[in-house]
N, CA, C, O and the ligand as a Tripos MOL2 file, in Angstrom:
@<TRIPOS>MOLECULE
protein
  257   255    65     0     0
PROTEIN
NO_CHARGES

@<TRIPOS>ATOM
      1 N          16.3690  -15.7070  -12.3780 N.3       1 MET1
      2 CA         16.9830  -17.0060  -12.6670 C.3       1 MET1
      3 C          16.0410  -18.1300  -12.0820 C.2       1 MET1
      4 O          15.4770  -18.0290  -10.9920 O.2       1 MET1
      5 N          15.9440  -19.1230  -12.8630 N.am      2 VAL2
      6 CA         15.2040  -20.3040  -12.3300 C.3       2 VAL2
      7 C          16.2290  -21.4230  -12.1260 C.2       2 VAL2
      8 O          16.9980  -21.7710  -13.0220 O.2       2 VAL2
      9 N          16.2020  -21.9810  -10.8820 N.am      3 GLU3
     10 CA         17.1470  -23.0190  -10.5290 C.3       3 GLU3
     11 C          16.3770  -24.2360  -10.0430 C.2       3 GLU3
     12 O          15.2930  -24.1030   -9.4750 O.2       3 GLU3
     13 N          16.9440  -25.4430  -10.2670 N.am      4 GLY4
     14 CA         16.2810  -26.6590   -9.7590 C.3       4 GLY4
     15 C          17.3060  -27.3680   -8.9580 C.2       4 GLY4
     16 O          18.4950  -27.3370   -9.2740 O.2       4 GLY4
     17 N          16.8410  -28.0280   -7.8860 N.am      5 LEU5
     18 CA         17.6650  -28.8690   -7.0700 C.3       5 LEU5
     19 C          17.6000  -30.2630   -7.6370 C.2       5 LEU5
     20 O          16.5580  -30.9180   -7.6060 O.2       5 LEU5
     21 N          18.7380  -30.7150   -8.1610 N.am      6 VAL6
     22 CA         18.8800  -32.0130   -8.8340 C.3       6 VAL6
     23 C          20.0640  -32.7110   -8.1340 C.2       6 VAL6
     24 O          21.1850  -32.2030   -8.1450 O.2       6 VAL6
     25 N          19.7990  -33.8680   -7.5340 N.am      7 GLY7
     26 CA         20.8570  -34.6170   -6.9050 C.3       7 GLY7
     27 C          21.6260  -33.8470   -5.8600 C.2       7 GLY7
     28 O          22.8350  -34.0300   -5.7230 O.2       7 GLY7
     29 N          20.9350  -32.9720   -5.1070 N.am      8 GLY8
     30 CA         21.5240  -32.2120   -4.0450 C.3       8 GLY8
     31 C          22.2840  -30.9460   -4.5130 C.2       8 GLY8
     32 O          22.8660  -30.2300   -3.6980 O.2       8 GLY8
     33 N          22.2700  -30.6930   -5.7840 N.am      9 GLN9
     34 CA         22.9410  -29.4700   -6.3230 C.3       9 GLN9
     35 C          21.9940  -28.5780   -6.9700 C.2       9 GLN9
     36 O          21.1550  -29.0130   -7.7590 O.2       9 GLN9
     37 N          22.1000  -27.2400   -6.6420 N.am     10 TRP10
     38 CA         21.2390  -26.2530   -7.3300 C.3      10 TRP10
     39 C          21.8260  -25.9600   -8.7390 C.2      10 TRP10
     40 O          22.9800  -25.5500   -8.8650 O.2      10 TRP10
     41 N          21.0110  -26.1770   -9.7810 N.am     11 THR11
     42 CA         21.4340  -26.1450  -11.1320 C.3      11 THR11
     43 C          20.6090  -24.9690  -11.8250 C.2      11 THR11
     44 O          19.3800  -24.9710  -11.7690 O.2      11 THR11
     45 N          21.3010  -23.9930  -12.4610 N.am     12 PRO12
     46 CA         20.5090  -23.0700  -13.2420 C.3      12 PRO12
     47 C          19.7550  -23.6740  -14.3920 C.2      12 PRO12
     48 O          20.3210  -24.4300  -15.1820 O.2      12 PRO12
     49 N          18.4680  -23.3480  -14.5000 N.am     13 LEU13
     50 CA         17.7340  -23.9040  -15.6420 C.3      13 LEU13
     51 C          17.4620  -22.8630  -16.6580 C.2      13 LEU13
     52 O          17.3130  -23.1910  -17.8350 O.2      13 LEU13
     53 N          17.3840  -21.5610  -16.2580 N.am     14 TYR14
     54 CA         17.0530  -20.4330  -17.1050 C.3      14 TYR14
     55 C          17.6020  -19.1340  -16.5190 C.2      14 TYR14
     56 O          17.4470  -18.8640  -15.3280 O.2      14 TYR14
     57 N          18.2350  -18.3440  -17.3590 N.am     15 LYS15
     58 CA         18.7200  -17.0390  -16.8710 C.3      15 LYS15
     59 C          18.1910  -15.9450  -17.8540 C.2      15 LYS15
     60 O          18.5520  -15.9640  -19.0310 O.2      15 LYS15
     61 N          17.4070  -15.0680  -17.4150 N.am     16 SER16
     62 CA         16.8620  -14.0890  -18.3660 C.3      16 SER16
     63 C          17.8640  -12.9640  -18.6190 C.2      16 SER16
     64 O          18.8580  -12.8480  -17.9020 O.2      16 SER16
     65 N          17.6080  -12.1250  -19.6460 N.am     17 PRO17
     66 CA         18.4670  -10.9140  -19.7600 C.3      17 PRO17
     67 C          18.1300   -9.9870  -18.6710 C.2      17 PRO17
     68 O          17.0730  -10.1190  -18.0550 O.2      17 PRO17
     69 N          18.9930   -9.0310  -18.3930 N.am     18 VAL18
     70 CA         18.6620   -7.9830  -17.4290 C.3      18 VAL18
     71 C          17.4850   -7.1680  -17.9590 C.2      18 VAL18
     72 O          17.5300   -6.7260  -19.1070 O.2      18 VAL18
     73 N          16.4600   -6.9570  -17.1870 N.am     19 MET19
     74 CA         15.2370   -6.2040  -17.6200 C.3      19 MET19
     75 C          15.1220   -4.9110  -16.8840 C.2      19 MET19
     76 O          15.5940   -4.7600  -15.7570 O.2      19 MET19
     77 N          14.4960   -3.9920  -17.5330 N.am     20 ARG20
     78 CA         14.4280   -2.6340  -16.9280 C.3      20 ARG20
     79 C          12.9460   -2.2090  -16.9130 C.2      20 ARG20
     80 O          12.1150   -2.7700  -17.6270 O.2      20 ARG20
     81 N          12.6540   -1.2300  -16.1040 N.am     21 GLY21
     82 CA         11.2920   -0.6970  -16.1180 C.3      21 GLY21
     83 C          10.8390   -0.3460  -17.5230 C.2      21 GLY21
     84 O          11.6030    0.2190  -18.3060 O.2      21 GLY21
     85 N           9.5850   -0.6860  -17.8450 N.am     22 GLY22
     86 CA          9.0030   -0.4560  -19.1210 C.3      22 GLY22
     87 C           9.2870   -1.4920  -20.1450 C.2      22 GLY22
     88 O           8.7360   -1.4410  -21.2450 O.2      22 GLY22
     89 N          10.1760   -2.4890  -19.8070 N.am     23 ASP23
     90 CA         10.3930   -3.6860  -20.7720 C.3      23 ASP23
     91 C           9.0990   -4.4560  -20.7950 C.2      23 ASP23
     92 O           8.3500   -4.5110  -19.8200 O.2      23 ASP23
     93 N           8.8630   -5.0510  -21.9510 N.am     24 ASN24
     94 CA          7.7310   -6.0510  -21.9820 C.3      24 ASN24
     95 C           8.0600   -7.2760  -21.2520 C.2      24 ASN24
     96 O           9.2290   -7.6560  -21.1720 O.2      24 ASN24
     97 N           7.1070   -7.9010  -20.7250 N.am     25 ALA25
     98 CA          7.2810   -9.2080  -20.0410 C.3      25 ALA25
     99 C           7.8370  -10.2090  -21.1030 C.2      25 ALA25
    100 O           7.6670  -10.0330  -22.3090 O.2      25 ALA25
    101 N           8.4670  -11.1990  -20.6110 N.am     26 ILE26
    102 CA          8.9830  -12.2580  -21.4610 C.3      26 ILE26
    103 C           8.3830  -13.5880  -20.9670 C.2      26 ILE26
    104 O           8.2280  -13.8010  -19.7650 O.2      26 ILE26
    105 N           8.0460  -14.4860  -21.9280 N.am     27 ALA27
    106 CA          7.4920  -15.7270  -21.5410 C.3      27 ALA27
    107 C           8.6870  -16.7140  -21.5480 C.2      27 ALA27
    108 O           9.5380  -16.6780  -22.4370 O.2      27 ALA27
    109 N           8.7180  -17.5780  -20.5430 N.am     28 ILE28
    110 CA          9.7070  -18.6430  -20.5040 C.3      28 ILE28
    111 C           9.0180  -19.9640  -20.3600 C.2      28 ILE28
    112 O           7.9750  -20.0700  -19.7160 O.2      28 ILE28
    113 N           9.5710  -20.9220  -20.9300 N.am     29 ASP29
    114 CA          9.0830  -22.2990  -20.8750 C.3      29 ASP29
    115 C          10.1680  -23.2560  -20.5880 C.2      29 ASP29
    116 O          11.0610  -23.4250  -21.4180 O.2      29 ASP29
    117 N          10.1500  -23.8730  -19.5040 N.am     30 ILE30
    118 CA         11.2720  -24.6780  -19.0490 C.3      30 ILE30
    119 C          10.8580  -26.1890  -18.8370 C.2      30 ILE30
    120 O           9.8700  -26.5200  -18.1800 O.2      30 ILE30
    121 N          11.6250  -26.9740  -19.3950 N.am     31 LYS31
    122 CA         11.3960  -28.4470  -19.1720 C.3      31 LYS31
    123 C          12.2280  -28.8660  -17.9440 C.2      31 LYS31
    124 O          13.4520  -28.7520  -17.9930 O.2      31 LYS31
    125 N          11.6680  -29.3060  -16.9400 N.am     32 PHE32
    126 CA         12.3720  -29.6910  -15.7530 C.3      32 PHE32
    127 C          13.0650  -31.0190  -15.9680 C.2      32 PHE32
    128 O          12.5550  -31.9350  -16.6130 O.2      32 PHE32
    129 N          14.2410  -31.0750  -15.4010 N.am     33 PRO33
    130 CA         14.9850  -32.3850  -15.5350 C.3      33 PRO33
    131 C          14.4390  -33.4720  -14.6600 C.2      33 PRO33
    132 O          13.9050  -33.1860  -13.5890 O.2      33 PRO33
    133 N          14.5480  -34.6680  -15.0620 N.am     34 THR34
    134 CA         14.1120  -35.8100  -14.3190 C.3      34 THR34
    135 C          14.8160  -35.8160  -12.9500 C.2      34 THR34
    136 O          16.0200  -35.5700  -12.8690 O.2      34 THR34
    137 N          14.0640  -36.0960  -11.8860 N.am     35 GLY35
    138 CA         14.6440  -36.1830  -10.5910 C.3      35 GLY35
    139 C          14.7730  -34.8350   -9.8250 C.2      35 GLY35
    140 O          15.3140  -34.7920   -8.7190 O.2      35 GLY35
    141 N          14.2490  -33.7070  -10.4570 N.am     36 MET36
    142 CA         14.4110  -32.4880   -9.7350 C.3      36 MET36
    143 C          13.4970  -32.4800   -8.4320 C.2      36 MET36
    144 O          12.3280  -32.8650   -8.4620 O.2      36 MET36
    145 N          14.0720  -32.0490   -7.3850 N.am     37 GLU37
    146 CA         13.3770  -32.1410   -6.0510 C.3      37 GLU37
    147 C          12.8030  -30.8130   -5.6520 C.2      37 GLU37
    148 O          11.7920  -30.7920   -4.9500 O.2      37 GLU37
    149 N          13.3890  -29.6810   -6.0590 N.am     38 GLN38
    150 CA         12.8670  -28.4250   -5.6280 C.3      38 GLN38
    151 C          13.0430  -27.3920   -6.7800 C.2      38 GLN38
    152 O          13.8910  -27.5770   -7.6530 O.2      38 GLN38
    153 N          12.2760  -26.3660   -6.7690 N.am     39 LEU39
    154 CA         12.3950  -25.2630   -7.7680 C.3      39 LEU39
    155 C          12.5880  -23.9520   -7.0090 C.2      39 LEU39
    156 O          11.9230  -23.7130   -6.0020 O.2      39 LEU39
    157 N          13.4810  -23.1170   -7.4810 N.am     40 ARG40
    158 CA         13.7330  -21.8300   -6.8860 C.3      40 ARG40
    159 C          13.6520  -20.7100   -7.9180 C.2      40 ARG40
    160 O          14.3800  -20.7440   -8.9110 O.2      40 ARG40
    161 N          12.7880  -19.7230   -7.7110 N.am     41 LEU41
    162 CA         12.7800  -18.5810   -8.5550 C.3      41 LEU41
    163 C          13.5270  -17.4600   -7.9310 C.2      41 LEU41
    164 O          13.0720  -16.9060   -6.9310 O.2      41 LEU41
    165 N          14.6600  -17.0940   -8.4730 N.am     42 LYS42
    166 CA         15.6510  -16.2340   -7.8830 C.3      42 LYS42
    167 C          15.7970  -14.9240   -8.6970 C.2      42 LYS42
    168 O          16.0310  -14.9460   -9.9050 O.2      42 LYS42
    169 N          15.6500  -13.7950   -7.9940 N.am     43 THR43
    170 CA         15.8820  -12.5080   -8.6400 C.3      43 THR43
    171 C          17.1760  -11.8940   -8.1330 C.2      43 THR43
    172 O          17.4100  -11.7780   -6.9300 O.2      43 THR43
    173 N          17.9770  -11.5190   -9.0590 N.am     44 THR44
    174 CA         19.3050  -10.8780   -8.6610 C.3      44 THR44
    175 C          19.1950   -9.3840   -8.8320 C.2      44 THR44
    176 O          18.1520   -8.8670   -9.2320 O.2      44 THR44
    177 N          20.2870   -8.6870   -8.5230 N.am     45 ASP45
    178 CA         20.3070   -7.2170   -8.6650 C.3      45 ASP45
    179 C          20.7450   -6.7400  -10.0780 C.2      45 ASP45
    180 O          20.8800   -5.5420  -10.3300 O.2      45 ASP45
    181 N          20.9510   -7.6750  -10.9460 N.am     46 GLY46
    182 CA         21.2750   -7.3390  -12.3110 C.3      46 GLY46
    183 C          22.6980   -6.7310  -12.4480 C.2      46 GLY46
    184 O          23.0370   -6.1830  -13.4970 O.2      46 GLY46
    185 N          23.5030   -6.8320  -11.4050 N.am     47 GLY47
    186 CA         24.8300   -6.3690  -11.3960 C.3      47 GLY47
    187 C          25.1190   -4.9320  -11.0090 C.2      47 GLY47
    188 O          26.2380   -4.4270  -11.0960 O.2      47 GLY47
    189 N          24.0090   -4.2950  -10.5660 N.am     48 ASN48
    190 CA         24.2400   -2.8240  -10.2900 C.3      48 ASN48
    191 C          23.4890   -2.3920   -8.9590 C.2      48 ASN48
    192 O          22.9140   -1.3050   -8.8950 O.2      48 ASN48
    193 N          23.5170   -3.2210   -7.9790 N.am     49 ASP49
    194 CA         22.9260   -3.0790   -6.6990 C.3      49 ASP49
    195 C          21.3920   -3.2490   -6.7680 C.2      49 ASP49
    196 O          20.8010   -3.2540   -7.8480 O.2      49 ASP49
    197 N          20.7860   -3.3840   -5.6130 N.am     50 ALA50
    198 CA         19.3790   -3.6970   -5.5470 C.3      50 ALA50
    199 C          18.4930   -2.5890   -5.2630 C.2      50 ALA50
    200 O          17.3270   -2.7800   -4.9170 O.2      50 ALA50
    201 N          19.0430   -1.3430   -5.4060 N.am     51 ASN51
    202 CA         18.2340   -0.1330   -5.0680 C.3      51 ASN51
    203 C          17.0630   -0.0140   -6.0380 C.2      51 ASN51
    204 O          17.2300    0.1040   -7.2520 O.2      51 ASN51
    205 N          15.8610   -0.0500   -5.4390 N.am     52 SER52
    206 CA         14.5580    0.1190   -6.2390 C.3      52 SER52
    207 C          14.2950   -1.0630   -7.1870 C.2      52 SER52
    208 O          13.4120   -0.9880   -8.0420 O.2      52 SER52
    209 N          15.0450   -2.1260   -7.0360 N.am     53 ASP53
    210 CA         14.7580   -3.2800   -7.8890 C.3      53 ASP53
    211 C          13.4800   -4.0050   -7.4360 C.2      53 ASP53
    212 O          13.1570   -4.0010   -6.2480 O.2      53 ASP53
    213 N          12.7970   -4.5900   -8.3200 N.am     54 HIS54
    214 CA         11.6560   -5.4260   -7.9930 C.3      54 HIS54
    215 C          11.4140   -6.3340   -9.2270 C.2      54 HIS54
    216 O          11.8160   -6.0450  -10.3540 O.2      54 HIS54
    217 N          10.7350   -7.4380   -8.9210 N.am     55 ALA55
    218 CA         10.4500   -8.3870  -10.0040 C.3      55 ALA55
    219 C           9.0970   -9.0460   -9.7000 C.2      55 ALA55
    220 O           8.6920   -9.1950   -8.5470 O.2      55 ALA55
    221 N           8.4650   -9.4050  -10.7160 N.am     56 THR56
    222 CA          7.1220  -10.0470  -10.6660 C.3      56 THR56
    223 C           7.2060  -11.3520  -11.4800 C.2      56 THR56
    224 O           7.5000  -11.3320  -12.6750 O.2      56 THR56
    225 N           6.9490  -12.4520  -10.8260 N.am     57 TRP57
    226 CA          6.8710  -13.8180  -11.4930 C.3      57 TRP57
    227 C           5.4020  -13.9120  -11.8720 C.2      57 TRP57
    228 O           4.6750  -14.6580  -11.2150 O.2      57 TRP57
    229 N           4.9190  -13.2110  -12.8790 N.am     58 ALA58
    230 CA          3.4700  -13.1580  -13.2250 C.3      58 ALA58
    231 C           2.9520  -14.4830  -13.8840 C.2      58 ALA58
    232 O           3.5860  -15.0270  -14.7870 O.2      58 ALA58
    233 N           1.8760  -14.9350  -13.4370 N.am     59 ASP59
    234 CA          1.1880  -16.0330  -14.0310 C.3      59 ASP59
    235 C           2.0120  -17.2740  -14.2240 C.2      59 ASP59
    236 O           1.8900  -18.0080  -15.2050 O.2      59 ASP59
    237 N           2.9290  -17.4880  -13.1540 N.am     60 ALA60
    238 CA          3.7730  -18.7060  -13.1770 C.3      60 ALA60
    239 C           2.8830  -19.8950  -12.9410 C.2      60 ALA60
    240 O           2.0080  -19.8320  -12.0770 O.2      60 ALA60
    241 N           3.0630  -20.9700  -13.6630 N.am     61 LYS61
    242 CA          2.2490  -22.1860  -13.4900 C.3      61 LYS61
    243 C           2.9950  -23.3720  -13.9330 C.2      61 LYS61
    244 O           3.9640  -23.2640  -14.6850 O.2      61 LYS61
    245 N           2.5630  -24.5230  -13.4820 N.am     62 PHE62
    246 CA          3.0610  -25.8250  -13.9440 C.3      62 PHE62
    247 C           2.0450  -26.4760  -14.8910 C.2      62 PHE62
    248 O           0.8380  -26.4860  -14.6490 O.2      62 PHE62
    249 N           2.5910  -27.0090  -15.9610 N.am     63 THR63
    250 CA          1.7200  -27.7510  -16.9010 C.3      63 THR63
    251 C           2.4990  -29.1130  -17.1640 C.2      63 THR63
    252 O           3.6920  -29.2900  -16.9160 O.2      63 THR63
    253 N           1.6780  -29.9830  -17.6720 N.am     64 GLU64
    254 CA          2.3050  -31.2860  -18.0120 C.3      64 GLU64
    255 C           2.8070  -31.2900  -19.4050 C.2      64 GLU64
    256 O           3.3590  -32.2920  -19.8590 O.2      64 GLU64
    257 CA         19.6480   -3.5590  -10.0200 Ca       65 CA65
@<TRIPOS>BOND
     1     1     2 1
     2     2     3 1
     3     3     4 2
     4     3     5 am
     5     5     6 1
     6     6     7 1
     7     7     8 2
     8     7     9 am
     9     9    10 1
    10    10    11 1
    11    11    12 2
    12    11    13 am
    13    13    14 1
    14    14    15 1
    15    15    16 2
    16    15    17 am
    17    17    18 1
    18    18    19 1
    19    19    20 2
    20    19    21 am
    21    21    22 1
    22    22    23 1
    23    23    24 2
    24    23    25 am
    25    25    26 1
    26    26    27 1
    27    27    28 2
    28    27    29 am
    29    29    30 1
    30    30    31 1
    31    31    32 2
    32    31    33 am
    33    33    34 1
    34    34    35 1
    35    35    36 2
    36    35    37 am
    37    37    38 1
    38    38    39 1
    39    39    40 2
    40    39    41 am
    41    41    42 1
    42    42    43 1
    43    43    44 2
    44    43    45 am
    45    45    46 1
    46    46    47 1
    47    47    48 2
    48    47    49 am
    49    49    50 1
    50    50    51 1
    51    51    52 2
    52    51    53 am
    53    53    54 1
    54    54    55 1
    55    55    56 2
    56    55    57 am
    57    57    58 1
    58    58    59 1
    59    59    60 2
    60    59    61 am
    61    61    62 1
    62    62    63 1
    63    63    64 2
    64    63    65 am
    65    65    66 1
    66    66    67 1
    67    67    68 2
    68    67    69 am
    69    69    70 1
    70    70    71 1
    71    71    72 2
    72    71    73 am
    73    73    74 1
    74    74    75 1
    75    75    76 2
    76    75    77 am
    77    77    78 1
    78    78    79 1
    79    79    80 2
    80    79    81 am
    81    81    82 1
    82    82    83 1
    83    83    84 2
    84    83    85 am
    85    85    86 1
    86    86    87 1
    87    87    88 2
    88    87    89 am
    89    89    90 1
    90    90    91 1
    91    91    92 2
    92    91    93 am
    93    93    94 1
    94    94    95 1
    95    95    96 2
    96    95    97 am
    97    97    98 1
    98    98    99 1
    99    99   100 2
   100    99   101 am
   101   101   102 1
   102   102   103 1
   103   103   104 2
   104   103   105 am
   105   105   106 1
   106   106   107 1
   107   107   108 2
   108   107   109 am
   109   109   110 1
   110   110   111 1
   111   111   112 2
   112   111   113 am
   113   113   114 1
   114   114   115 1
   115   115   116 2
   116   115   117 am
   117   117   118 1
   118   118   119 1
   119   119   120 2
   120   119   121 am
   121   121   122 1
   122   122   123 1
   123   123   124 2
   124   123   125 am
   125   125   126 1
   126   126   127 1
   127   127   128 2
   128   127   129 am
   129   129   130 1
   130   130   131 1
   131   131   132 2
   132   131   133 am
   133   133   134 1
   134   134   135 1
   135   135   136 2
   136   135   137 am
   137   137   138 1
   138   138   139 1
   139   139   140 2
   140   139   141 am
   141   141   142 1
   142   142   143 1
   143   143   144 2
   144   143   145 am
   145   145   146 1
   146   146   147 1
   147   147   148 2
   148   147   149 am
   149   149   150 1
   150   150   151 1
   151   151   152 2
   152   151   153 am
   153   153   154 1
   154   154   155 1
   155   155   156 2
   156   155   157 am
   157   157   158 1
   158   158   159 1
   159   159   160 2
   160   159   161 am
   161   161   162 1
   162   162   163 1
   163   163   164 2
   164   163   165 am
   165   165   166 1
   166   166   167 1
   167   167   168 2
   168   167   169 am
   169   169   170 1
   170   170   171 1
   171   171   172 2
   172   171   173 am
   173   173   174 1
   174   174   175 1
   175   175   176 2
   176   175   177 am
   177   177   178 1
   178   178   179 1
   179   179   180 2
   180   179   181 am
   181   181   182 1
   182   182   183 1
   183   183   184 2
   184   183   185 am
   185   185   186 1
   186   186   187 1
   187   187   188 2
   188   187   189 am
   189   189   190 1
   190   190   191 1
   191   191   192 2
   192   191   193 am
   193   193   194 1
   194   194   195 1
   195   195   196 2
   196   195   197 am
   197   197   198 1
   198   198   199 1
   199   199   200 2
   200   199   201 am
   201   201   202 1
   202   202   203 1
   203   203   204 2
   204   203   205 am
   205   205   206 1
   206   206   207 1
   207   207   208 2
   208   207   209 am
   209   209   210 1
   210   210   211 1
   211   211   212 2
   212   211   213 am
   213   213   214 1
   214   214   215 1
   215   215   216 2
   216   215   217 am
   217   217   218 1
   218   218   219 1
   219   219   220 2
   220   219   221 am
   221   221   222 1
   222   222   223 1
   223   223   224 2
   224   223   225 am
   225   225   226 1
   226   226   227 1
   227   227   228 2
   228   227   229 am
   229   229   230 1
   230   230   231 1
   231   231   232 2
   232   231   233 am
   233   233   234 1
   234   234   235 1
   235   235   236 2
   236   235   237 am
   237   237   238 1
   238   238   239 1
   239   239   240 2
   240   239   241 am
   241   241   242 1
   242   242   243 1
   243   243   244 2
   244   243   245 am
   245   245   246 1
   246   246   247 1
   247   247   248 2
   248   247   249 am
   249   249   250 1
   250   250   251 1
   251   251   252 2
   252   251   253 am
   253   253   254 1
   254   254   255 1
   255   255   256 2
@<TRIPOS>SUBSTRUCTURE
     1 MET1         2 RESIDUE 1 A MET
     2 VAL2         6 RESIDUE 1 A VAL
     3 GLU3        10 RESIDUE 1 A GLU
     4 GLY4        14 RESIDUE 1 A GLY
     5 LEU5        18 RESIDUE 1 A LEU
     6 VAL6        22 RESIDUE 1 A VAL
     7 GLY7        26 RESIDUE 1 A GLY
     8 GLY8        30 RESIDUE 1 A GLY
     9 GLN9        34 RESIDUE 1 A GLN
    10 TRP10       38 RESIDUE 1 A TRP
    11 THR11       42 RESIDUE 1 A THR
    12 PRO12       46 RESIDUE 1 A PRO
    13 LEU13       50 RESIDUE 1 A LEU
    14 TYR14       54 RESIDUE 1 A TYR
    15 LYS15       58 RESIDUE 1 A LYS
    16 SER16       62 RESIDUE 1 A SER
    17 PRO17       66 RESIDUE 1 A PRO
    18 VAL18       70 RESIDUE 1 A VAL
    19 MET19       74 RESIDUE 1 A MET
    20 ARG20       78 RESIDUE 1 A ARG
    21 GLY21       82 RESIDUE 1 A GLY
    22 GLY22       86 RESIDUE 1 A GLY
    23 ASP23       90 RESIDUE 1 A ASP
    24 ASN24       94 RESIDUE 1 A ASN
    25 ALA25       98 RESIDUE 1 A ALA
    26 ILE26      102 RESIDUE 1 A ILE
    27 ALA27      106 RESIDUE 1 A ALA
    28 ILE28      110 RESIDUE 1 A ILE
    29 ASP29      114 RESIDUE 1 A ASP
    30 ILE30      118 RESIDUE 1 A ILE
    31 LYS31      122 RESIDUE 1 A LYS
    32 PHE32      126 RESIDUE 1 A PHE
    33 PRO33      130 RESIDUE 1 A PRO
    34 THR34      134 RESIDUE 1 A THR
    35 GLY35      138 RESIDUE 1 A GLY
    36 MET36      142 RESIDUE 1 A MET
    37 GLU37      146 RESIDUE 1 A GLU
    38 GLN38      150 RESIDUE 1 A GLN
    39 LEU39      154 RESIDUE 1 A LEU
    40 ARG40      158 RESIDUE 1 A ARG
    41 LEU41      162 RESIDUE 1 A LEU
    42 LYS42      166 RESIDUE 1 A LYS
    43 THR43      170 RESIDUE 1 A THR
    44 THR44      174 RESIDUE 1 A THR
    45 ASP45      178 RESIDUE 1 A ASP
    46 GLY46      182 RESIDUE 1 A GLY
    47 GLY47      186 RESIDUE 1 A GLY
    48 ASN48      190 RESIDUE 1 A ASN
    49 ASP49      194 RESIDUE 1 A ASP
    50 ALA50      198 RESIDUE 1 A ALA
    51 ASN51      202 RESIDUE 1 A ASN
    52 SER52      206 RESIDUE 1 A SER
    53 ASP53      210 RESIDUE 1 A ASP
    54 HIS54      214 RESIDUE 1 A HIS
    55 ALA55      218 RESIDUE 1 A ALA
    56 THR56      222 RESIDUE 1 A THR
    57 TRP57      226 RESIDUE 1 A TRP
    58 ALA58      230 RESIDUE 1 A ALA
    59 ASP59      234 RESIDUE 1 A ASP
    60 ALA60      238 RESIDUE 1 A ALA
    61 LYS61      242 RESIDUE 1 A LYS
    62 PHE62      246 RESIDUE 1 A PHE
    63 THR63      250 RESIDUE 1 A THR
    64 GLU64      254 RESIDUE 1 A GLU
    65 CA65       257 GROUP 0 **** ****
């Protein structure tokens, strides 16, 4: 999940589907809201505990 801090509140900006080993990477493109102060890249357990879970935020970058 990608969240942005806007006006003192963490707001979800994007939530991916649950992904499993062997899934292809997905590209995401997010337009940040005006006034966003911070960005948080958050990985959850997908609803079935965090045993052996891992995530890679590959090639993350900011563009104009
Ligand atoms: Ca999990």
